[in-house]
N, C-alpha and C positions, 0 to 999 in steps of 0.2 A: 323592595319593601321589607323583607325579613331582616336585612342589614340595619334598617332604621329602628326596628324593634329591638335588635341586639344592642344598638347604641343607647336606646332608651333604658333598657334593663341595666346596663353597666352604670349609666348615670344615676339611676335610682339607688343602686347599691352604694355608690360613692356618697350620695346624699344621706343615706342611712348611717354611714360611718362618721358623719360630721357631728360636732357637739349640738346639743338640743337647741340652744339659743340661735345658733346659725341656721339650723333647719327652719325654725319659726320665722326668722327674718326673710329667708328665701320664699317661704310659702306666701308671705304677704307682699312680695315684690311684683311689679308689672311683668317682669321677665317670666316668672312662673306661670302667670295667666296666659301669656302669649304661647309659651311652651306647651301648656295643656291644650290650648285650642288647636295648635298645629297637629299634635299627635291624635287628637280626637277626630279631626277632619281626615287625617291619614288613615285612621282606623275605618272610617265610613267609606273612604275611597276603596280600601282593600275589600271591605264587605260587598260593595257594589260590584267590584271586579269579579269576585268569586260567584256572585249571583248571576252575572252576565255569562260567565264561562259555563256555569251549571245549566243555564237556559239553552246555550248553544249545544251542549252535550245532549240534553234531552231532545232537542230538535233533530240531532243526528241519529238518536235512537229511533225516532219516528220514521226517518227516511230510510233507515236500514231494516225496517220491519221488526225492530226489537220492542218488546213490551215493557212497560214500567207502570208503577202505581200512579194513578191520575193525580192524587193529592200532592205528589212531589212537585210537579210542575206548577200547580196552583200556589203552593207554599213558597216556592222560589219567587214567583211573581209578587206575592204579598210582602215578602222580606225586602225585595228590591225597591218597591214603592216606599216602604217604611224608612229604609236607609237614605233614600233620596230626600225625603221630608226632613230627616234629622240633619243631613249635611247642609241643606238649604238654611235650616234654622241657625246652625253654627256660623255659616258665612254671613248671614244677615246680622247676627249678634255682634260679629267682629266689625262690620261696617256701620250698622245702625243699632246701637245697643238698646234703644227703646223702640222696638218695632212690634206690630200687632201679632205676628207669628210667634215670636219668642215669648211674648207675654202670655199667650194661650197654648204654648207647646205642650204642657203637661196634660191639659184637657184634650187636645187633639190626639196625642199619643194614646191616652187612656181610652178614648172613644174608638180609635182605630183598632187597638188591641182587643177591646171588648167585642166589636163587630166581627173581628177575625175569629175569635173564639166561638161566637154564636154561629158563624158561617160553617166552621169546622164541625160543630155539634150537629147542625141540621144536615150537613152534607154526608156525614157518616151514616145517615139513614138510607142513603143510596148505595147500592152495591158497587156501582161503577166508580165510586169515590175511593174506596179502600182496596178494591179488587182490581187486578190488572185489566186494562182495557181489552175488551173482547173484539174479535174480528166481526165486522158487520156480516149480516146474513147475505150469502151469495145467491142471487137469483139465477134460475136455470137459463133465462134468456141472455143475461150478461155473461154467464159462464161460457155459453156457446160462442158469444161474440169474442171473448178473450181467447178461446181456443183457436178460432178462425184467424185472429190477429197473430197469434204465436206461430201458426202454420205458415201464414203469409210471410212473416218476418224470417222464418227459418228457410223458406224456399227461395225468396227473392232478395234477402239481405237488404231490405228497404231502409234500414237504419243507417246505411252508408250514404244515403242521399243527404246532402247538406241542407237542402231546401225542403226537407220532409215536413209535412204538416198533418195534423189529425184530420183535417177536412179532406185532404187528398186520399188518405187511407180509408176514410169513410166512403168515399166514392168508389174506390177500387174494390172494397170488400162488399159494397152494397148494404152497409150497416149504418144505422142512424148515428150521427155525431154524438148525440147525448148518450146513447147506449154504449158506445165505445169509451166515452169519458168515464161513465159509471163503472164499466168493466175493469178499467185500469185502476181506478180508485179502490175497488173492492179487493184488488190484489195488494193493497196497502202501499201503492206508489203515490207520492205526493201529487204528481200531475203527469201529463203526457211526456213532458221533456225529461223528467226524472226517469221514466220508464225507458225512453229511447236512449238516454245517456248510459243507463245501466247495460243495455244491450251492446252499445258501442264499447263500453269498458270491457265487457266479456270478450268482444272481438279483438280488442287491443291486446289483451292478455294472451289470447290464442295466437295472434300474429307474433308476439314476442317469443314464443317457444319454437318458431320456425327458423331454420338456418338462414333463409333469405332476409330475415329481419336485421341481420348484422350489417347489411348494406344500407339500411335506412336509419335516420335519427329517430328519437322517441317521438318528436313532433310529426315526422313523416309517417310513422306507424299509426299515430293518433288520427291523422288526416285520412289514411286508408280505412280506418275503422269507422269513420263518419264524423269525427269531431271537426267542426268548422272553425273553432276558435281555440287558440293555444291556452288562453286564460281559463276558458270553460273546462278544458281537458284537465289542466293541473288542479284546479279547484275541486272538480268532481272526483278525481282520483284520490286526492288527499282526504276528502270527506268520506268516501266509501272504504278506502283501504287503510286510512290512518297513517300513511307514509307517502313519500314522493315517488313518482315513476322511476327515477334514477335509483333510489334505494331499493325499490321493489325488484328492479332488474338485477342489481348486484346480489341481492339475497337469492334470487332464482338461479343465478350462475353458480353461486357457492353451493347450493343444494345439488346442482347437476354434477359438480366436481366431486362432492362428497359421495354421491351415488355411484 
């Protein structure tokens, strides 16, 4: 994408160096209109891609228990919708020059932006909009349930069970299903499986430090830690650690040698 913008920049410099009459002729040509439309759509595609990457990163922050200003995620959502509307307008204009959306695009854009500004203005009255999201109040009952869950996991290594379910844990601990669900969410885990995979990941990293681990592949160690799916293991590891298991292992070996 950056190479496209580089070509565009060089071409415009070349155009500026041409005689004035030739510049005017090119501006009035169909080729210039097509060229402008292509680069405009490319710009929207790039903006949408950046918005989607930003959205994914913000979701990763949530899953890693990291805090961020609430308005950032909302603004990304608004910008994403706005760019999708604009790119649809340009595509329709290229295919159907006289369409309803293009004819009213200025009104739609102005209304959307005005509504966004009003929403931002009203939302700033709420503390949770501009201040980092606060952790929910942890109730004593759910805190006790979470402690019981942690002790059970530490003692029995239940996360190593491939068929582990929250219902089974609820029966084993004698704690209501709903209470356990709430207890896990109060610790800022997205859901039960995020919590379990987090424990499995910690176990995998522990196994990786042992001498016996050299006899097994990374997938074998992941299976021992409780991961039932190779895809789930690699995806969750990348999401949590920001790197692949292989690169993590290499880095760990280098640190061992340096020590």
